Backbone as CSV, one residue per row, in Angstrom:
resi,resn,N_x,N_y,N_z,CA_x,CA_y,CA_z,C_x,C_y,C_z
1,UNK,0.767,-1.207,0.093,0.053,-0.035,-0.049,0.828,1.124,-0.102
2,UNK,1.999,1.149,0.791,2.706,2.385,0.856,3.442,2.462,-0.449
3,UNK,3.673,1.605,-1.058,4.329,1.639,-2.347,3.618,2.346,-3.541
4,UNK,2.325,1.913,-3.605,1.261,2.722,-4.281,1.271,4.243,-4.020
5,UNK,1.231,4.470,-2.906,1.011,5.838,-2.338,2.374,6.543,-2.846
6,UNK,3.483,6.114,-2.590,4.768,6.745,-3.104,4.574,7.069,-4.487
7,UNK,4.002,5.924,-5.390,3.866,6.188,-6.879,3.119,7.126,-7.149
8,UNK,2.094,7.245,-6.497,0.931,8.297,-6.884,1.613,9.793,-6.423
9,UNK,1.940,9.877,-5.353,2.656,11.193,-4.867,3.691,11.593,-5.756
10,UNK,4.347,10.584,-6.239,5.700,11.062,-7.165,5.016,11.493,-8.631
11,UNK,4.088,10.595,-8.820,3.618,10.838,-10.342,2.697,12.135,-10.314
12,UNK,2.104,12.389,-9.237,1.368,13.756,-9.316,2.090,14.852,-9.325
13,UNK,3.296,14.746,-8.506,4.297,15.810,-8.369,5.059,16.139,-9.645
14,UNK,5.247,15.003,-10.401,6.038,15.158,-11.457,5.378,15.470,-12.754
15,UNK,4.267,14.597,-12.926,3.306,14.795,-14.149,2.069,15.232,-14.175
16,UNK,1.707,15.694,-13.195,0.342,16.513,-13.253,-0.582,16.054,-12.310
17,UNK,-1.907,15.646,-12.919,-3.179,15.442,-12.194,-3.081,13.735,-12.233
18,UNK,-4.066,13.175,-11.275,-4.564,11.851,-11.019,-4.860,11.133,-12.430
19,UNK,-5.577,11.961,-13.271,-6.214,11.294,-14.329,-5.341,10.815,-15.172
20,UNK,-4.066,11.495,-15.421,-2.892,11.059,-16.180,-2.365,9.646,-15.797
21,UNK,-2.504,9.439,-14.506,-1.969,8.096,-13.900,-2.568,7.071,-14.748
22,UNK,-3.913,7.174,-14.887,-4.857,5.952,-15.454,-4.863,6.255,-17.128
23,UNK,-4.118,7.022,-17.699,-3.831,7.029,-18.986,-2.901,5.877,-19.603
24,UNK,-2.834,5.922,-20.912,-1.818,4.845,-21.532,-0.194,5.148,-21.357
25,UNK,-0.189,6.798,-21.242,1.260,6.928,-20.998,1.697,6.581,-19.544
26,UNK,1.087,6.318,-18.513,1.475,5.906,-17.287,1.935,4.359,-16.953
27,UNK,1.748,3.827,-18.154,2.382,2.425,-18.011,3.826,2.198,-17.549
28,UNK,4.736,2.889,-18.325,6.015,2.870,-17.850,6.290,3.421,-16.368
29,UNK,5.554,4.508,-16.253,5.846,5.137,-14.731,5.434,4.096,-13.695
30,UNK,4.335,3.362,-13.982,3.926,2.554,-12.914,4.736,1.179,-12.561
31,UNK,5.772,0.957,-13.676,6.534,-0.283,-13.401,7.805,0.186,-12.775
32,UNK,7.649,0.112,-11.551,8.605,0.628,-10.461,9.675,-0.569,-9.938
33,UNK,9.600,-1.922,-10.591,10.386,-2.924,-10.341,11.862,-2.772,-9.992
34,UNK,12.285,-1.833,-10.954,13.850,-1.459,-10.844,14.238,-0.584,-9.939
35,UNK,13.448,0.344,-9.714,13.748,1.478,-8.924,12.573,1.769,-7.961
36,UNK,13.255,1.712,-6.539,12.133,1.901,-5.482,12.761,3.090,-4.714
37,UNK,12.087,3.957,-4.502,12.367,5.440,-3.576,13.100,5.002,-2.573
38,UNK,12.318,4.347,-1.537,12.795,4.269,-0.196,14.161,3.291,-0.236
39,UNK,14.266,2.431,-1.021,15.347,1.798,-1.044,16.716,2.518,-1.522
40,UNK,16.370,3.339,-2.564,17.405,4.310,-2.764,17.815,5.307,-1.786
41,UNK,16.874,5.830,-0.936,17.200,6.592,0.244,17.958,5.802,1.048
42,UNK,17.643,4.326,1.450,18.420,3.814,2.295,19.721,3.607,1.777
43,UNK,20.142,3.206,0.637,21.171,2.973,-0.205,21.934,4.618,0.101
44,UNK,21.576,5.425,-0.108,22.146,6.752,-0.139,22.429,7.171,1.316
45,UNK,21.737,6.619,2.373,22.280,7.056,3.731,23.455,6.154,3.900
46,UNK,23.402,4.879,3.524,24.533,3.785,3.903,25.635,4.143,3.280
47,UNK,25.568,4.599,1.995,26.762,5.314,1.362,27.382,6.438,2.200
48,UNK,26.474,7.467,2.541,27.070,8.667,3.150,27.616,8.188,4.499
49,UNK,26.985,7.184,5.310,27.617,6.989,6.471,28.835,6.191,6.372
50,UNK,29.175,5.337,5.343,30.380,4.895,4.956,31.391,5.951,4.634
51,UNK,31.120,6.946,3.743,31.948,8.011,3.413,32.163,8.821,4.672
52,UNK,31.465,9.286,5.534,31.758,9.659,6.830,32.797,8.998,7.566
53,UNK,32.259,7.421,7.781,33.563,6.757,8.765,34.904,6.802,8.084
54,UNK,34.912,6.790,6.720,36.131,6.681,6.132,36.936,7.980,6.374
55,UNK,36.057,9.064,6.190,36.497,10.446,6.386,37.167,10.507,7.930
56,UNK,36.360,10.221,9.020,36.985,10.374,10.247,38.060,9.188,10.942
57,UNK,37.834,8.210,10.109,38.644,7.088,10.515,40.090,6.969,9.740
58,UNK,40.238,7.334,8.671,41.463,7.371,7.633,41.832,8.614,7.185
59,UNK,41.139,9.345,6.512,41.432,10.630,5.848,41.935,11.666,6.967
60,UNK,40.938,11.997,7.770,41.181,12.971,8.844,42.563,12.775,9.900
61,UNK,42.996,11.609,10.085,44.147,11.302,10.698,45.306,11.671,9.948
62,UNK,45.247,11.175,8.727,46.249,11.268,7.709,46.626,12.771,7.478
63,UNK,45.444,13.597,7.279,45.642,14.790,7.083,46.101,15.718,8.310
64,UNK,45.854,15.304,9.401,46.307,16.016,10.716,47.814,15.588,10.888
65,UNK,48.316,14.376,10.207,49.798,14.100,10.377,50.575,14.939,9.326
66,UNK,49.927,15.265,8.401,50.644,15.948,7.183,50.637,17.336,7.480
67,UNK,49.492,17.863,8.321,49.456,19.364,8.390,50.605,19.545,9.685
68,UNK,50.624,18.759,10.484,51.562,18.605,12.025,52.945,18.883,11.279
69,UNK,53.473,17.955,10.364,54.902,17.795,9.726,55.198,19.220,8.877
70,UNK,54.136,19.549,8.224,54.406,20.823,7.542,54.548,22.066,8.548
71,UNK,53.875,22.021,9.447,53.977,23.150,10.630,55.309,22.917,11.155
72,UNK,55.691,22.000,11.531,57.123,21.628,12.291,58.277,22.080,11.344
73,UNK,57.765,21.788,10.081,59.030,22.205,8.993,58.942,23.632,8.540
74,UNK,57.866,24.272,8.624,58.084,25.626,8.427,58.445,26.172,9.817
75,UNK,58.017,25.982,10.882,58.639,26.668,12.147,60.145,26.455,12.226
76,UNK,60.483,25.483,11.823,62.115,25.228,11.996,62.792,26.161,11.182
77,UNK,62.057,26.290,9.756,62.625,27.241,8.757,62.358,28.792,9.170
78,UNK,61.213,29.134,9.897,60.859,30.540,10.089,61.409,31.007,11.539
79,UNK,61.664,30.176,12.410,61.875,30.524,13.901,63.363,30.500,14.144
80,UNK,64.095,31.260,13.274,65.419,31.286,13.448,65.716,32.458,14.511
81,UNK,66.657,32.054,15.780,66.806,33.058,16.641,68.142,33.794,16.232
82,UNK,68.253,34.988,16.176,69.576,35.508,16.048,70.509,35.871,17.329
83,UNK,71.557,36.003,17.025,72.441,36.178,18.264,72.093,37.535,18.766
84,UNK,72.242,37.680,20.079,71.993,38.832,20.841,73.173,39.839,20.931
85,UNK,73.326,40.819,20.582,74.684,41.549,20.592,74.669,42.136,22.135
86,UNK,75.970,41.625,22.773,75.951,42.167,24.220,76.164,43.665,24.495
87,UNK,75.763,44.127,25.512,75.895,45.503,25.560,77.223,45.896,25.890
88,UNK,77.726,47.104,25.340,78.939,47.460,25.175,79.767,47.099,24.107
89,UNK,79.251,46.439,23.349,79.647,46.200,21.968,79.764,47.145,20.918
90,UNK,80.708,47.453,20.109,81.183,48.368,19.087,80.331,48.273,17.840
91,UNK,79.576,49.064,17.352,78.802,48.696,16.116,79.148,49.738,15.122
92,UNK,78.752,49.663,14.008,78.611,50.862,13.002,77.068,50.932,12.355
93,UNK,76.460,51.743,12.076,75.178,51.984,11.663,74.998,51.950,9.995
94,UNK,74.392,51.270,9.621,74.143,51.498,8.142,73.055,52.169,7.768
95,UNK,73.458,53.042,6.683,72.445,54.213,6.312,72.170,53.843,4.982
96,UNK,70.796,53.420,4.531,70.749,53.297,3.149,70.011,54.411,2.701
97,UNK,69.801,54.280,1.316,69.023,55.435,0.527,69.988,55.842,-0.524
98,UNK,69.638,57.085,-0.954,70.631,57.600,-1.950,71.832,58.177,-1.447
99,UNK,72.820,57.428,-1.866,74.348,57.971,-1.264,74.920,58.251,-2.391
100,UNK,76.114,59.382,-2.266,76.819,59.501,-3.208,77.874,58.440,-3.343
101,UNK,78.653,58.750,-4.227,79.630,57.670,-4.670,80.730,57.506,-3.526
102,UNK,81.162,58.596,-2.988,82.173,58.608,-2.167,81.693,58.653,-0.547
103,UNK,80.336,58.666,-0.176,79.730,58.744,0.989,79.764,57.312,1.558
104,UNK,80.219,57.183,2.938,80.121,55.884,3.372,78.883,55.281,3.655
105,UNK,78.780,54.087,3.607,77.713,53.290,3.649,77.337,52.929,5.404
106,UNK,78.621,53.013,6.223,78.360,52.634,7.740,78.869,53.851,8.333
107,UNK,78.168,54.350,9.415,78.588,55.493,9.977,78.791,55.061,11.514
108,UNK,79.739,55.567,12.242,80.187,55.182,13.593,81.530,55.507,13.923
109,UNK,81.912,54.936,15.035,81.382,53.768,15.818,80.356,54.367,16.780
110,UNK,79.641,53.265,17.120,78.656,53.516,18.352,78.709,52.334,19.279
111,UNK,78.269,52.445,20.487,78.154,51.432,21.584,76.745,51.108,21.768
112,UNK,76.685,49.765,22.020,75.161,49.265,22.308,75.039,49.672,23.836
113,UNK,73.785,50.350,24.028,73.704,50.579,25.196,72.507,49.890,26.055
114,UNK,71.595,49.471,25.229,70.261,48.608,25.810,69.571,47.832,24.722
115,UNK,68.782,46.850,25.214,67.969,46.077,24.085,66.487,46.634,24.417
116,UNK,65.812,46.591,23.185,64.485,46.869,23.511,63.472,45.706,23.397
117,UNK,62.514,45.612,23.563,61.494,44.512,23.513,61.382,43.933,22.144
118,UNK,61.367,44.350,21.032,61.404,43.998,19.808,62.746,43.720,19.058
119,UNK,63.517,43.313,19.980,64.879,42.857,19.650,65.821,44.168,18.944
120,UNK,65.327,45.153,19.059,66.067,46.641,18.555,67.265,46.789,19.611
121,UNK,68.092,47.847,19.294,69.206,48.016,20.087,69.167,49.671,20.094
122,UNK,69.357,50.243,21.220,69.744,51.448,21.458,71.085,51.553,21.533
123,UNK,71.704,52.848,20.915,73.242,52.991,20.689,73.551,54.357,21.274
124,UNK,74.736,54.415,21.639,75.516,55.858,22.130,76.620,56.032,21.183
125,UNK,76.661,57.394,20.917,77.847,57.711,20.142,79.044,57.856,21.094
126,UNK,79.972,58.364,20.232,81.395,58.499,20.921,81.298,59.502,22.346
127,UNK,80.439,60.320,22.469,80.417,61.315,23.552,79.429,60.689,24.301
128,UNK,78.943,59.432,24.125,77.916,58.977,25.292,76.564,59.429,25.392
129,UNK,76.299,60.058,24.200,74.950,60.380,24.028,73.862,59.365,23.281
130,UNK,72.847,58.848,24.080,72.011,57.919,23.503,71.343,58.385,22.305
131,UNK,71.333,57.850,21.368,70.447,58.406,20.043,68.860,57.948,20.537
132,UNK,67.961,58.710,20.056,66.662,58.685,20.520,65.845,57.485,19.777
133,UNK,66.467,56.991,18.530,65.773,55.995,17.945,66.520,54.674,18.341
134,UNK,65.811,53.445,18.020,66.417,52.409,18.180,66.640,51.823,16.831
135,UNK,67.648,50.806,16.695,68.028,50.091,15.643,67.786,48.581,15.536
136,UNK,67.368,47.919,14.308,67.195,46.610,14.387,68.653,46.038,14.138
137,UNK,68.627,44.713,14.047,69.936,43.975,13.761,70.442,44.222,12.522
138,UNK,69.596,44.169,11.427,70.036,44.378,10.183,70.541,45.731,9.728
139,UNK,70.406,46.712,10.718,70.966,47.999,10.190,72.432,48.273,10.965
140,UNK,72.691,47.238,11.993,74.096,47.286,12.592,75.217,46.415,11.826
141,UNK,76.426,46.699,12.030,77.394,45.938,11.625,78.318,46.042,12.851
142,UNK,78.507,44.666,13.332,79.116,44.280,14.651,80.862,44.501,14.296
143,UNK,81.706,45.276,14.907,83.079,45.214,14.623,83.539,44.126,15.434
144,UNK,84.579,43.210,14.749,85.160,42.331,15.476,86.410,43.003,16.402
145,UNK,86.239,42.548,17.583,87.033,42.998,18.704,88.118,41.840,18.805
146,UNK,89.550,42.471,18.630,90.611,41.514,18.911,90.991,41.188,20.332
């Protein structure tokens, strides 16, 4: 009985009125031996549950492992710590921009007086006057002390 109801509901929703069901054109439609809506829905649900189980049991752990390995690789490449210049070291400052041919690229000597929070350095000139701005490591050239 339920099968007939589902056929009628599907026919009315697809093809139109109930009278068309009784016409000659509906013979192929009433032959539902090869396709049954409820069994198809059950098969779809079974397929979806298998797909979800495979996703959570196999695919997800593999992806998590690959992501973790890539993160470790990137962290090892990006997290390079530089050597901290000790206070009292003598350095030269690198001045970039438009320089003349004979103008020096490094000016100094300066002495390291303090470290800032963001790994910058406060420097003092030869008269022990501390410069107001701080300089990052790439703007400093360390003098080799013998």
